[in-house]
C-alpha positions in Angstrom: 0.0 0.0 0.0 1.3 3.4 -0.9 1.8 6.1 1.8 -1.0 8.7 1.8 -0.4 12.4 1.5 -2.6 15.5 2.1 -1.3 18.6 0.3 -2.1 22.1 1.7 -1.2 25.3 -0.2 -3.2 28.3 -1.0 -1.6 28.5 -4.5 -3.7 25.9 -6.3 -1.4 25.6 -9.3 1.6 24.8 -7.0 -0.5 22.3 -5.1 -1.6 20.6 -8.3 2.1 20.4 -9.5 3.0 18.7 -6.2 0.1 16.3 -6.7 1.4 15.5 -10.2 4.9 15.0 -9.0 3.9 12.8 -6.0 1.0 10.7 -7.4 3.1 8.0 -9.0 4.5 7.0 -5.6 2.0 8.2 -3.1 -1.8 8.2 -2.6 -2.9 11.8 -2.7 -6.0 12.0 -0.5 -6.7 15.7 -1.1 -5.7 19.2 -1.6 -6.5 21.9 0.9 -6.3 25.6 0.0 -6.6 27.0 3.5 -5.8 25.9 7.1 -9.4 25.1 8.1 -9.8 22.8 5.1 -6.4 21.3 6.0 -7.6 20.4 9.5 -10.9 19.0 8.2 -9.4 16.8 5.5 -6.6 15.6 7.8 -9.2 14.5 10.4 -11.3 12.8 7.7 -8.5 11.0 5.8 -5.8 10.6 8.5 -2.9 10.7 5.9 0.6 9.4 6.6 2.0 12.7 5.6 0.7 16.3 5.5 2.7 18.6 3.2 1.7 22.2 4.1 2.7 25.8 3.4 2.9 28.1 6.4 1.1 31.1 5.0 -2.5 30.2 4.2 -5.8 31.9 4.7 -8.2 31.3 7.7 -5.6 29.3 9.7 -1.8 29.2 9.0 0.0 25.9 8.6 1.7 25.9 12.0 -1.6 26.6 13.8 -3.2 23.8 11.8 -0.4 21.4 12.8 -0.7 22.3 16.5 -4.5 21.8 16.3 -4.2 18.4 14.6 -1.5 17.3 17.0 -3.8 18.2 20.0 -6.5 16.1 18.4 -4.1 13.1 18.4 -3.6 12.9 14.6 -0.7 10.6 14.0 0.3 12.1 10.6 3.8 13.4 10.1 4.1 17.1 8.9 6.3 18.6 6.3 6.4 22.4 6.0 7.2 23.7 2.6 7.7 27.5 2.6 9.7 30.5 1.4 10.4 31.8 5.0 14.0 31.0 5.9 14.5 33.0 9.2 16.2 30.9 11.9 13.6 31.7 14.6 10.8 30.6 12.2 12.7 27.3 11.5 12.7 26.5 15.2 9.0 27.4 15.5 8.2 25.0 12.6 9.7 22.1 14.5 8.2 23.3 17.8 4.8 23.2 16.2 5.1 19.4 15.6 6.5 19.3 12.1 9.1 16.7 11.1 10.6 18.6 8.1 11.3 22.1 7.0 11.9 22.6 3.3 12.2 25.7 1.1 10.1 26.0 -2.0 13.3 26.9 -3.8 14.7 23.4 -3.2 14.9 20.6 -5.7 12.4 17.9 -6.3 15.1 15.3 -5.4 15.6 16.9 -2.0 11.8 17.1 -1.5 11.3 13.4 -2.2 14.3 12.5 0.0 12.8 14.5 2.9 9.5 12.7 2.5 11.3 9.4 2.8 13.2 10.5 5.9 10.0 11.6 7.5 8.1 8.5 6.6 11.0 6.5 8.3 10.4 8.5 11.5 13.2 11.1 11.0 13.5 14.8 10.8 14.7 16.8 7.8 16.0 20.3 7.4 16.5 22.0 4.0 20.1 21.7 2.7 19.8 25.4 1.7 19.8 26.5 5.3 23.0 27.1 7.2 21.6 26.1 10.6 22.3 22.7 12.1 19.4 20.2 12.5 20.5 19.0 15.9 20.6 22.6 17.2 17.2 23.4 15.7 15.6 20.4 17.2 17.2 21.0 20.6 15.9 24.6 20.6 12.5 23.4 19.5 12.4 20.8 22.3 12.1 17.9 19.9 13.1 14.3 20.9 16.3 12.7 19.9 17.6 13.5 16.4 16.8 11.1 13.6 17.2 11.6 9.9 19.5 13.9 8.0 20.0 17.4 6.8 20.5 16.7 3.1 
């Protein structure tokens, strides 16, 4: 059985491109274009992975992750964004995400990160200069797994 993914991005063309890229290897259970839709679809489908942008209408991606985590959803979260500020990176992991990727990254890095996260690890974009272990420590995350690209 293929792992399931829910995609959340308020730019529909971008979300559709992600679906096209991922659908050969993953079951795409839906596309959400705002944070409230993300939470509703995640509760409904309980995907293995949620790939979300941070900046979305009605409820941003990090608030949606926190809400879903409080509800006990066991999905793993990948944040795909353009914001590269160090404090924001820590906040992404603190919210419950397992990966932080920049939208300027490659498709190879993206698929590698999904694999690391599905295996229970953490992933930090190779385009960032910060260290994954330090980021996870600052965010209060458990022991380091995975890799930094």
